[in-house]
LOMARTOR-560174 format. One record per atom (N, C-alpha, C, O, CB): residue number from 1; atom name; x, y, z. Coordinates in pm, whole numbers. Each point is the difference from the previous one (the first is absolute). Glycine has a CB too. Layout:
N
num->NUM; atomo->CA; xx->X; yy->Y; zz->Z
...
//
This chain:
94
num->1; atomo->N; xx->-1814; yy->676; zz->-1767
num->1; atomo->CA; xx->142; yy->-55; zz->15
num->1; atomo->C; xx->71; yy->81; zz->105
num->1; atomo->O; xx->-18; yy->121; zz->13
num->1; atomo->CB; xx->30; yy->-195; zz->-256
num->2; atomo->N; xx->74; yy->-2; zz->322
num->2; atomo->CA; xx->75; yy->42; zz->117
num->2; atomo->C; xx->139; yy->37; zz->-50
num->2; atomo->O; xx->66; yy->-78; zz->-69
num->2; atomo->CB; xx->-200; yy->-71; zz->230
num->3; atomo->N; xx->171; yy->257; zz->-129
num->3; atomo->CA; xx->146; yy->43; zz->-32
num->3; atomo->C; xx->88; yy->-20; zz->126
num->3; atomo->O; xx->-24; yy->64; zz->102
num->3; atomo->CB; xx->-57; yy->115; zz->-274
num->4; atomo->N; xx->174; yy->-262; zz->166
num->4; atomo->CA; xx->98; yy->-19; zz->120
num->4; atomo->C; xx->80; yy->111; zz->30
num->4; atomo->O; xx->47; yy->10; zz->114
num->4; atomo->CB; xx->-35; yy->-231; zz->-164
num->5; atomo->N; xx->13; yy->312; zz->-42
num->5; atomo->CA; xx->71; yy->124; zz->37
num->5; atomo->C; xx->-67; yy->75; zz->103
num->5; atomo->O; xx->66; yy->65; zz->81
num->5; atomo->CB; xx->20; yy->-54; zz->-297
num->6; atomo->N; xx->-207; yy->-14; zz->218
num->6; atomo->CA; xx->-86; yy->65; zz->96
num->6; atomo->C; xx->2; yy->-64; zz->152
num->6; atomo->O; xx->-10; yy->65; zz->104
num->6; atomo->CB; xx->-134; yy->-6; zz->-314
num->7; atomo->N; xx->157; yy->-187; zz->200
num->7; atomo->CA; xx->7; yy->-76; zz->137
num->7; atomo->C; xx->122; yy->-64; zz->21
num->7; atomo->O; xx->11; yy->-119; zz->-29
num->7; atomo->CB; xx->-236; yy->79; zz->23
num->8; atomo->N; xx->330; yy->112; zz->61
num->8; atomo->CA; xx->128; yy->-56; zz->32
num->8; atomo->C; xx->8; yy->-135; zz->67
num->8; atomo->O; xx->82; yy->-87; zz->-30
num->8; atomo->CB; xx->-24; yy->311; zz->42
num->9; atomo->N; xx->-150; yy->-232; zz->82
num->9; atomo->CA; xx->-3; yy->-130; zz->88
num->9; atomo->C; xx->-29; yy->-117; zz->-97
num->9; atomo->O; xx->70; yy->-102; zz->5
num->9; atomo->CB; xx->-162; yy->225; zz->214
num->10; atomo->N; xx->-16; yy->-109; zz->-312
num->10; atomo->CA; xx->-33; yy->-105; zz->-97
num->10; atomo->C; xx->126; yy->-33; zz->-91
num->10; atomo->O; xx->31; yy->-117; zz->-22
num->10; atomo->CB; xx->-282; yy->197; zz->25
num->11; atomo->N; xx->322; yy->25; zz->-56
num->11; atomo->CA; xx->99; yy->-10; zz->-63
num->11; atomo->C; xx->115; yy->-77; zz->57
num->11; atomo->O; xx->68; yy->-75; zz->-70
num->11; atomo->CB; xx->-158; yy->264; zz->-17
num->12; atomo->N; xx->116; yy->-170; zz->221
num->12; atomo->CA; xx->114; yy->-60; zz->78
num->12; atomo->C; xx->-52; yy->-151; zz->18
num->12; atomo->O; xx->78; yy->-94; zz->-15
num->12; atomo->CB; xx->5; yy->329; zz->151
num->13; atomo->N; xx->-211; yy->-254; zz->-106
num->13; atomo->CA; xx->-40; yy->-154; zz->22
num->13; atomo->C; xx->5; yy->-83; zz->-126
num->13; atomo->O; xx->-11; yy->-122; zz->9
num->13; atomo->CB; xx->-144; yy->191; zz->173
num->14; atomo->N; xx->174; yy->-3; zz->-309
num->14; atomo->CA; xx->6; yy->-76; zz->-109
num->14; atomo->C; xx->139; yy->-42; zz->-15
num->14; atomo->O; xx->27; yy->-77; zz->-92
num->14; atomo->CB; xx->-217; yy->187; zz->-6
num->15; atomo->N; xx->291; yy->-65; zz->187
num->15; atomo->CA; xx->141; yy->-42; zz->-21
num->15; atomo->C; xx->50; yy->-85; zz->131
num->15; atomo->O; xx->101; yy->-70; zz->-8
num->15; atomo->CB; xx->-55; yy->289; zz->-149
num->16; atomo->N; xx->-115; yy->-209; zz->266
num->16; atomo->CA; xx->34; yy->-83; zz->122
num->16; atomo->C; xx->-128; yy->-83; zz->38
num->16; atomo->O; xx->-114; yy->41; zz->-21
num->16; atomo->CB; xx->290; yy->138; zz->110
num->17; atomo->N; xx->-145; yy->-302; zz->-30
num->17; atomo->CA; xx->-93; yy->-96; zz->29
num->17; atomo->C; xx->49; yy->-78; zz->125
num->17; atomo->O; xx->119; yy->-17; zz->28
num->17; atomo->CB; xx->-191; yy->5; zz->-275
num->18; atomo->N; xx->-33; yy->-31; zz->318
num->18; atomo->CA; xx->33; yy->-96; zz->105
num->18; atomo->C; xx->80; yy->-111; zz->-49
num->18; atomo->O; xx->-31; yy->-58; zz->-104
num->18; atomo->CB; xx->-168; yy->116; zz->216
num->19; atomo->N; xx->305; yy->-92; zz->-38
num->19; atomo->CA; xx->96; yy->-116; zz->-53
num->19; atomo->C; xx->133; yy->70; zz->-64
num->19; atomo->O; xx->105; yy->-64; zz->-11
num->19; atomo->CB; xx->-321; yy->-104; zz->-49
num->20; atomo->N; xx->207; yy->287; zz->25
num->20; atomo->CA; xx->116; yy->71; zz->-60
num->20; atomo->C; xx->100; yy->16; zz->112
num->20; atomo->O; xx->-38; yy->11; zz->116
num->20; atomo->CB; xx->-103; yy->116; zz->-292
num->21; atomo->N; xx->268; yy->-127; zz->144
num->21; atomo->CA; xx->114; yy->25; zz->100
num->21; atomo->C; xx->-2; yy->155; zz->48
num->21; atomo->O; xx->-53; yy->91; zz->-65
num->21; atomo->CB; xx->204; yy->-283; zz->-54
num->22; atomo->N; xx->-89; yy->205; zz->232
num->22; atomo->CA; xx->12; yy->123; zz->63
num->22; atomo->C; xx->98; yy->83; zz->-90
num->22; atomo->O; xx->-16; yy->122; zz->-8
num->22; atomo->CB; xx->-33; yy->-223; zz->246
num->23; atomo->N; xx->150; yy->39; zz->-306
num->23; atomo->CA; xx->100; yy->65; zz->-76
num->23; atomo->C; xx->-77; yy->64; zz->-129
num->23; atomo->O; xx->28; yy->112; zz->-44
num->23; atomo->CB; xx->167; yy->-283; zz->133
num->24; atomo->N; xx->-290; yy->90; zz->-141
num->24; atomo->CA; xx->-84; yy->42; zz->-119
num->24; atomo->C; xx->-69; yy->122; zz->33
num->24; atomo->O; xx->0; yy->99; zz->-74
num->24; atomo->CB; xx->-35; yy->-326; zz->-2
num->25; atomo->N; xx->-31; yy->220; zz->201
num->25; atomo->CA; xx->-82; yy->113; zz->53
num->25; atomo->C; xx->90; yy->128; zz->0
num->25; atomo->O; xx->-35; yy->103; zz->-57
num->25; atomo->CB; xx->-111; yy->-262; zz->208
num->26; atomo->N; xx->263; yy->145; zz->-84
num->26; atomo->CA; xx->81; yy->123; zz->7
num->26; atomo->C; xx->46; yy->47; zz->-133
num->26; atomo->O; xx->4; yy->120; zz->-25
num->26; atomo->CB; xx->68; yy->-185; zz->244
num->27; atomo->N; xx->-38; yy->-23; zz->-302
num->27; atomo->CA; xx->55; yy->34; zz->-136
num->27; atomo->C; xx->-115; yy->73; zz->-76
num->27; atomo->O; xx->29; yy->97; zz->-70
num->27; atomo->CB; xx->136; yy->-306; zz->63
num->28; atomo->N; xx->-287; yy->168; zz->18
num->28; atomo->CA; xx->-111; yy->61; zz->-84
num->28; atomo->C; xx->-52; yy->127; zz->76
num->28; atomo->O; xx->-31; yy->101; zz->-64
num->28; atomo->CB; xx->-41; yy->-338; zz->-37
num->29; atomo->N; xx->63; yy->233; zz->224
num->29; atomo->CA; xx->-58; yy->128; zz->59
num->29; atomo->C; xx->92; yy->111; zz->23
num->29; atomo->O; xx->-40; yy->116; zz->13
num->29; atomo->CB; xx->-114; yy->-254; zz->93
num->30; atomo->N; xx->290; yy->103; zz->-101
num->30; atomo->CA; xx->109; yy->117; zz->24
num->30; atomo->C; xx->-1; yy->80; zz->-121
num->30; atomo->O; xx->51; yy->111; zz->8
num->30; atomo->CB; xx->106; yy->-244; zz->141
num->31; atomo->N; xx->-214; yy->89; zz->-279
num->31; atomo->CA; xx->0; yy->72; zz->-120
num->31; atomo->C; xx->-112; yy->87; zz->-16
num->31; atomo->O; xx->0; yy->82; zz->-91
num->31; atomo->CB; xx->118; yy->-253; zz->1
num->32; atomo->N; xx->-222; yy->159; zz->179
num->32; atomo->CA; xx->-127; yy->63; zz->-10
num->32; atomo->C; xx->-3; yy->133; zz->75
num->32; atomo->O; xx->17; yy->11; zz->122
num->32; atomo->CB; xx->-120; yy->-235; zz->-145
num->33; atomo->N; xx->78; yy->330; zz->-68
num->33; atomo->CA; xx->15; yy->144; zz->73
num->33; atomo->C; xx->-131; yy->14; zz->89
num->33; atomo->O; xx->3; yy->74; zz->99
num->33; atomo->CB; xx->139; yy->49; zz->-306
num->34; atomo->N; xx->-260; yy->-195; zz->171
num->34; atomo->CA; xx->-121; yy->6; zz->66
num->34; atomo->C; xx->-5; yy->-70; zz->128
num->34; atomo->O; xx->-98; yy->16; zz->72
num->34; atomo->CB; xx->5; yy->6; zz->-281
num->35; atomo->N; xx->199; yy->-104; zz->247
num->35; atomo->CA; xx->-3; yy->-86; zz->125
num->35; atomo->C; xx->91; yy->59; zz->95
num->35; atomo->O; xx->120; yy->3; zz->-29
num->35; atomo->CB; xx->-171; yy->-210; zz->-91
num->36; atomo->N; xx->7; yy->256; zz->237
num->36; atomo->CA; xx->90; yy->54; zz->98
num->36; atomo->C; xx->-7; yy->-95; zz->130
num->36; atomo->O; xx->-102; yy->-19; zz->67
num->36; atomo->CB; xx->69; yy->268; zz->-165
num->37; atomo->N; xx->157; yy->-303; zz->119
num->37; atomo->CA; xx->20; yy->-83; zz->126
num->37; atomo->C; xx->-35; yy->87; zz->130
num->37; atomo->O; xx->45; yy->111; zz->26
num->37; atomo->CB; xx->146; yy->-252; zz->-147
num->38; atomo->N; xx->-280; yy->66; zz->198
num->38; atomo->CA; xx->-39; yy->78; zz->134
num->38; atomo->C; xx->78; yy->-70; zz->108
num->38; atomo->O; xx->59; yy->66; zz->85
num->38; atomo->CB; xx->-306; yy->0; zz->-156
num->39; atomo->N; xx->250; yy->-208; zz->72
num->39; atomo->CA; xx->78; yy->-64; zz->96
num->39; atomo->C; xx->17; yy->-147; zz->-30
num->39; atomo->O; xx->-73; yy->-58; zz->-80
num->39; atomo->CB; xx->-1; yy->225; zz->241
num->40; atomo->N; xx->173; yy->-227; zz->-93
num->40; atomo->CA; xx->4; yy->-150; zz->1
num->40; atomo->C; xx->0; yy->-53; zz->149
num->40; atomo->O; xx->80; yy->45; zz->83
num->40; atomo->CB; xx->53; yy->-45; zz->-310
num->41; atomo->N; xx->-211; yy->-81; zz->251
num->41; atomo->CA; xx->-6; yy->-64; zz->136
num->41; atomo->C; xx->24; yy->-153; zz->-15
num->41; atomo->O; xx->-41; yy->-64; zz->-96
num->41; atomo->CB; xx->-127; yy->244; zz->182
num->42; atomo->N; xx->239; yy->-231; zz->17
num->42; atomo->CA; xx->29; yy->-148; zz->5
num->42; atomo->C; xx->-84; yy->-58; zz->106
num->42; atomo->O; xx->-79; yy->69; zz->64
num->42; atomo->CB; xx->313; yy->-42; zz->-141
num->43; atomo->N; xx->-217; yy->-151; zz->94
num->43; atomo->CA; xx->-102; yy->-78; zz->82
num->43; atomo->C; xx->13; yy->38; zz->156
num->43; atomo->O; xx->-87; yy->-34; zz->79
num->43; atomo->CB; xx->99; yy->-166; zz->-256
num->44; atomo->N; xx->86; yy->263; zz->210
num->44; atomo->CA; xx->16; yy->57; zz->145
num->44; atomo->C; xx->-106; yy->97; zz->19
num->44; atomo->O; xx->-47; yy->15; zz->113
num->44; atomo->CB; xx->296; yy->-40; zz->-105
num->45; atomo->N; xx->-296; yy->99; zz->-115
num->45; atomo->CA; xx->-102; yy->99; zz->27
num->45; atomo->C; xx->-143; yy->-39; zz->-17
num->45; atomo->O; xx->-91; yy->83; zz->0
num->45; atomo->CB; xx->257; yy->66; zz->-64
num->46; atomo->N; xx->-185; yy->-283; zz->49
num->46; atomo->CA; xx->-132; yy->-57; zz->-33
num->46; atomo->C; xx->-101; yy->26; zz->99
num->46; atomo->O; xx->-115; yy->26; zz->-36
num->46; atomo->CB; xx->223; yy->-196; zz->-82
num->47; atomo->N; xx->-72; yy->164; zz->254
num->47; atomo->CA; xx->-97; yy->40; zz->97
num->47; atomo->C; xx->-22; yy->142; zz->22
num->47; atomo->O; xx->-92; yy->34; zz->74
num->47; atomo->CB; xx->145; yy->-230; zz->23
num->48; atomo->N; xx->20; yy->282; zz->-153
num->48; atomo->CA; xx->-30; yy->150; zz->4
num->48; atomo->C; xx->-96; yy->33; zz->-108
num->48; atomo->O; xx->-30; yy->-79; zz->-90
num->48; atomo->CB; xx->257; yy->134; zz->181
num->49; atomo->N; xx->-278; yy->78; zz->-77
num->49; atomo->CA; xx->-89; yy->45; zz->-90
num->49; atomo->C; xx->92; yy->67; zz->-122
num->49; atomo->O; xx->24; yy->121; zz->-2
num->49; atomo->CB; xx->-219; yy->-87; zz->197
num->50; atomo->N; xx->237; yy->-112; zz->-280
num->50; atomo->CA; xx->94; yy->58; zz->-106
num->50; atomo->C; xx->-77; yy->73; zz->-117
num->50; atomo->O; xx->60; yy->64; zz->-87
num->50; atomo->CB; xx->105; yy->-256; zz->141
num->51; atomo->N; xx->-292; yy->178; zz->-50
num->51; atomo->CA; xx->-79; yy->67; zz->-118
num->51; atomo->C; xx->4; yy->147; zz->-2
num->51; atomo->O; xx->11; yy->70; zz->100
num->51; atomo->CB; xx->-162; yy->-255; zz->-94
num->52; atomo->N; xx->140; yy->229; zz->-129
num->52; atomo->CA; xx->5; yy->158; zz->-19
num->52; atomo->C; xx->-132; yy->62; zz->50
num->52; atomo->O; xx->-109; yy->-43; zz->-39
num->52; atomo->CB; xx->262; yy->25; zz->-171
num->53; atomo->N; xx->-143; yy->105; zz->285
num->53; atomo->CA; xx->-115; yy->67; zz->69
num->53; atomo->C; xx->-81; yy->90; zz->-100
num->53; atomo->O; xx->54; yy->85; zz->-71
num->53; atomo->CB; xx->81; yy->-85; zz->294
num->54; atomo->N; xx->-258; yy->-24; zz->-222
num->54; atomo->CA; xx->-88; yy->67; zz->-96
num->54; atomo->C; xx->-32; yy->-68; zz->-139
num->54; atomo->O; xx->-69; yy->48; zz->-90
num->54; atomo->CB; xx->160; yy->147; zz->202
num->55; atomo->N; xx->-25; yy->-318; zz->-110
num->55; atomo->CA; xx->-31; yy->-62; zz->-124
num->55; atomo->C; xx->-56; yy->-149; zz->33
num->55; atomo->O; xx->34; yy->-62; zz->101
num->55; atomo->CB; xx->154; yy->209; zz->-229
num->56; atomo->N; xx->-273; yy->-194; zz->35
num->56; atomo->CA; xx->-52; yy->-135; zz->9
num->56; atomo->C; xx->113; yy->-104; zz->18
num->56; atomo->O; xx->103; yy->3; zz->-67
num->56; atomo->CB; xx->-299; yy->70; zz->-74
num->57; atomo->N; xx->167; yy->-170; zz->240
num->57; atomo->CA; xx->93; yy->-109; zz->13
num->57; atomo->C; xx->-60; yy->-125; zz->32
num->57; atomo->O; xx->-116; yy->0; zz->41
num->57; atomo->CB; xx->271; yy->152; zz->22
num->58; atomo->N; xx->-86; yy->-269; zz->-76
num->58; atomo->CA; xx->-59; yy->-131; zz->49
num->58; atomo->C; xx->98; yy->-52; zz->107
num->58; atomo->O; xx->121; yy->-11; zz->-19
num->58; atomo->CB; xx->-239; yy->-50; zz->-210
num->59; atomo->N; xx->59; yy->32; zz->336
num->59; atomo->CA; xx->81; yy->-54; zz->106
num->59; atomo->C; xx->68; yy->-121; zz->-32
num->59; atomo->O; xx->-71; yy->-99; zz->-17
num->59; atomo->CB; xx->-71; yy->198; zz->162
num->60; atomo->N; xx->275; yy->-113; zz->-156
num->60; atomo->CA; xx->61; yy->-132; zz->-44
num->60; atomo->C; xx->135; yy->0; zz->70
num->60; atomo->O; xx->68; yy->101; zz->17
num->60; atomo->CB; xx->-189; yy->-117; zz->-253
num->61; atomo->N; xx->152; yy->-107; zz->273
num->61; atomo->CA; xx->141; yy->-19; zz->65
num->61; atomo->C; xx->106; yy->1; zz->-108
num->61; atomo->O; xx->-19; yy->-33; zz->-117
num->61; atomo->CB; xx->-76; yy->-109; zz->306
num->62; atomo->N; xx->204; yy->184; zz->-137
num->62; atomo->CA; xx->115; yy->2; zz->-104
num->62; atomo->C; xx->84; yy->-121; zz->31
num->62; atomo->O; xx->61; yy->-12; zz->106
num->62; atomo->CB; xx->-52; yy->271; zz->-130
num->63; atomo->N; xx->-8; yy->-359; zz->-83
num->63; atomo->CA; xx->75; yy->-126; zz->23
num->63; atomo->C; xx->144; yy->30; zz->-38
num->63; atomo->O; xx->89; yy->-77; zz->37
num->63; atomo->CB; xx->-293; yy->-77; zz->-84
num->64; atomo->N; xx->231; yy->262; zz->-25
num->64; atomo->CA; xx->162; yy->21; zz->-33
num->64; atomo->C; xx->12; yy->154; zz->-8
num->64; atomo->O; xx->64; yy->60; zz->87
num->64; atomo->CB; xx->-20; yy->-290; zz->-236
num->65; atomo->N; xx->-100; yy->293; zz->54
num->65; atomo->CA; xx->1; yy->139; zz->-28
num->65; atomo->C; xx->-111; yy->55; zz->-74
num->65; atomo->O; xx->-69; yy->-77; zz->-68
num->65; atomo->CB; xx->293; yy->54; zz->76
num->66; atomo->N; xx->-252; yy->150; zz->-3
num->66; atomo->CA; xx->-90; yy->76; zz->-83
num->66; atomo->C; xx->53; yy->127; zz->-41
num->66; atomo->O; xx->49; yy->82; zz->78
num->66; atomo->CB; xx->-226; yy->-188; zz->28
num->67; atomo->N; xx->166; yy->121; zz->-240
num->67; atomo->CA; xx->22; yy->125; zz->-53
num->67; atomo->C; xx->-132; yy->94; zz->-12
num->67; atomo->O; xx->-105; yy->-48; zz->-42
num->67; atomo->CB; xx->299; yy->-68; zz->-78
num->68; atomo->N; xx->-185; yy->236; zz->154
num->68; atomo->CA; xx->-102; yy->87; zz->-15
num->68; atomo->C; xx->8; yy->114; zz->-82
num->68; atomo->O; xx->74; yy->88; zz->43
num->68; atomo->CB; xx->-114; yy->-166; zz->145
num->69; atomo->N; xx->-18; yy->98; zz->-296
num->69; atomo->CA; xx->18; yy->91; zz->-113
num->69; atomo->C; xx->-117; yy->77; zz->-19
num->69; atomo->O; xx->-108; yy->-59; zz->7
num->69; atomo->CB; xx->258; yy->-87; zz->-113
num->70; atomo->N; xx->-147; yy->280; zz->82
num->70; atomo->CA; xx->-95; yy->86; zz->-49
num->70; atomo->C; xx->12; yy->1; zz->-145
num->70; atomo->O; xx->104; yy->39; zz->-54
num->70; atomo->CB; xx->-104; yy->92; zz->257
num->71; atomo->N; xx->-113; yy->-175; zz->-278
num->71; atomo->CA; xx->-9; yy->-28; zz->-129
num->71; atomo->C; xx->-129; yy->77; zz->-61
num->71; atomo->O; xx->-114; yy->-39; zz->26
num->71; atomo->CB; xx->239; yy->-190; zz->20
num->72; atomo->N; xx->-101; yy->336; zz->-125
num->72; atomo->CA; xx->-107; yy->70; zz->-52
num->72; atomo->C; xx->-70; yy->73; zz->122
num->72; atomo->O; xx->54; yy->89; zz->65
num->72; atomo->CB; xx->-78; yy->-259; zz->-264
num->73; atomo->N; xx->-103; yy->123; zz->220
num->73; atomo->CA; xx->-72; yy->52; zz->117
num->73; atomo->C; xx->-34; yy->-107; zz->96
num->73; atomo->O; xx->-100; yy->15; zz->69
num->73; atomo->CB; xx->9; yy->163; zz->-205
num->74; atomo->N; xx->163; yy->-285; zz->148
num->74; atomo->CA; xx->-15; yy->-107; zz->73
num->74; atomo->C; xx->122; yy->-50; zz->77
num->74; atomo->O; xx->113; yy->7; zz->-48
num->74; atomo->CB; xx->-283; yy->-49; zz->-109
num->75; atomo->N; xx->140; yy->-13; zz->286
num->75; atomo->CA; xx->113; yy->-67; zz->61
num->75; atomo->C; xx->0; yy->-142; zz->-30
num->75; atomo->O; xx->-106; yy->-63; zz->4
num->75; atomo->CB; xx->108; yy->225; zz->169
num->76; atomo->N; xx->122; yy->-225; zz->-205
num->76; atomo->CA; xx->8; yy->-134; zz->-39
num->76; atomo->C; xx->104; yy->-72; zz->86
num->76; atomo->O; xx->118; yy->32; zz->3
num->76; atomo->CB; xx->-189; yy->30; zz->-235
num->77; atomo->N; xx->15; yy->-165; zz->303
num->77; atomo->CA; xx->83; yy->-74; zz->90
num->77; atomo->C; xx->35; yy->-145; zz->-75
num->77; atomo->O; xx->-86; yy->-78; zz->-39
num->77; atomo->CB; xx->-29; yy->204; zz->261
num->78; atomo->N; xx->242; yy->-144; zz->-232
num->78; atomo->CA; xx->55; yy->-128; zz->-74
num->78; atomo->C; xx->77; yy->-71; zz->109
num->78; atomo->O; xx->102; yy->43; zz->52
num->78; atomo->CB; xx->-76; yy->63; zz->-296
num->79; atomo->N; xx->-86; yy->-223; zz->273
num->79; atomo->CA; xx->46; yy->-100; zz->93
num->79; atomo->C; xx->96; yy->-114; zz->-67
num->79; atomo->O; xx->-38; yy->-79; zz->-86
num->79; atomo->CB; xx->-184; yy->128; zz->217
num->80; atomo->N; xx->344; yy->-42; zz->-78
num->80; atomo->CA; xx->101; yy->-102; zz->-37
num->80; atomo->C; xx->18; yy->-111; zz->104
num->80; atomo->O; xx->29; yy->23; zz->118
num->80; atomo->CB; xx->85; yy->155; zz->-246
num->81; atomo->N; xx->-134; yy->-312; zz->69
num->81; atomo->CA; xx->17; yy->-111; zz->96
num->81; atomo->C; xx->138; yy->-36; zz->34
num->81; atomo->O; xx->91; yy->70; zz->-45
num->81; atomo->CB; xx->-292; yy->-152; zz->-37
num->82; atomo->N; xx->226; yy->-18; zz->156
num->82; atomo->CA; xx->135; yy->-34; zz->50
num->82; atomo->C; xx->92; yy->-61; zz->-102
num->82; atomo->O; xx->119; yy->-19; zz->23
num->82; atomo->CB; xx->-222; yy->-14; zz->193
num->83; atomo->N; xx->40; yy->0; zz->-341
num->83; atomo->CA; xx->80; yy->-43; zz->-117
num->83; atomo->C; xx->46; yy->110; zz->-79
num->83; atomo->O; xx->78; yy->-20; zz->-94
num->83; atomo->CB; xx->-198; yy->-180; zz->86
num->84; atomo->N; xx->73; yy->333; zz->40
num->84; atomo->CA; xx->36; yy->113; zz->-79
num->84; atomo->C; xx->-94; yy->26; zz->-121
num->84; atomo->O; xx->35; yy->68; zz->-97
num->84; atomo->CB; xx->197; yy->-112; zz->171
num->85; atomo->N; xx->-351; yy->-16; zz->-62
num->85; atomo->CA; xx->-105; yy->18; zz->-115
num->85; atomo->C; xx->-116; yy->88; zz->52
num->85; atomo->O; xx->-26; yy->9; zz->120
num->85; atomo->CB; xx->80; yy->-244; zz->-223
num->86; atomo->N; xx->-119; yy->299; zz->8
num->86; atomo->CA; xx->-129; yy->68; zz->32
num->86; atomo->C; xx->-100; yy->-103; zz->43
num->86; atomo->O; xx->-27; yy->-100; zz->-67
num->86; atomo->CB; xx->71; yy->283; zz->-97
num->87; atomo->N; xx->-100; yy->-151; zz->288
num->87; atomo->CA; xx->-102; yy->-95; zz->50
num->87; atomo->C; xx->-147; yy->54; zz->-8
num->87; atomo->O; xx->-100; yy->-71; zz->-13
num->87; atomo->CB; xx->280; yy->-19; zz->168
num->88; atomo->N; xx->-178; yy->234; zz->-146
num->88; atomo->CA; xx->-133; yy->59; zz->4
num->88; atomo->C; xx->14; yy->146; zz->-40
num->88; atomo->O; xx->99; yy->62; zz->38
num->88; atomo->CB; xx->-179; yy->-223; zz->144
num->89; atomo->N; xx->-19; yy->222; zz->-259
num->89; atomo->CA; xx->-5; yy->140; zz->-30
num->89; atomo->C; xx->-129; yy->65; zz->42
num->89; atomo->O; xx->-107; yy->-45; zz->-40
num->89; atomo->CB; xx->257; yy->1; zz->-145
num->90; atomo->N; xx->-142; yy->151; zz->267
num->90; atomo->CA; xx->-112; yy->57; zz->36
num->90; atomo->C; xx->-4; yy->153; zz->-48
num->90; atomo->O; xx->102; yy->69; zz->5
num->90; atomo->CB; xx->-111; yy->-239; zz->189
num->91; atomo->N; xx->-107; yy->217; zz->-239
num->91; atomo->CA; xx->-2; yy->132; zz->-57
num->91; atomo->C; xx->-118; yy->76; zz->83
num->91; atomo->O; xx->-115; yy->-44; zz->4
num->91; atomo->CB; xx->207; yy->-38; zz->-254
num->92; atomo->N; xx->-51; yy->197; zz->313
num->92; atomo->CA; xx->-91; yy->72; zz->83
num->92; atomo->C; xx->-18; yy->145; zz->-39
num->92; atomo->O; xx->98; yy->69; zz->-28
num->92; atomo->CB; xx->-36; yy->-222; zz->205
num->93; atomo->N; xx->-189; yy->201; zz->-180
num->93; atomo->CA; xx->-16; yy->139; zz->-30
num->93; atomo->C; xx->-1; yy->77; zz->141
num->93; atomo->O; xx->18; yy->-53; zz->110
num->93; atomo->CB; xx->-154; yy->1; zz->-338
num->94; atomo->N; xx->113; yy->181; zz->205
num->94; atomo->CA; xx->7; yy->92; zz->111
num->94; atomo->C; xx->-139; yy->-1; zz->66
num->94; atomo->O; xx->-21; yy->70; zz->99
num->94; atomo->CB; xx->201; yy->77; zz->-213
//
């Protein structure tokens, strides 16, 4: 049996999904003590290396904005589309 209390990232992903609104993301994640906001980048930074150094990442263009959180022992990139909805979630280890 897997206990989600041990895996904060899995616990978070039970609450947010692709297609959810940015407002829902902010509402849910702002209440999580285990999620630390690292940075927010918008589409103007898409050509820059906005990834967190030393952590796994997936090269991806920013269509609107990306929230980068440190959750548990993983870096979580949450991409928001131009309609204000989550379009993609990437989880990277160190």
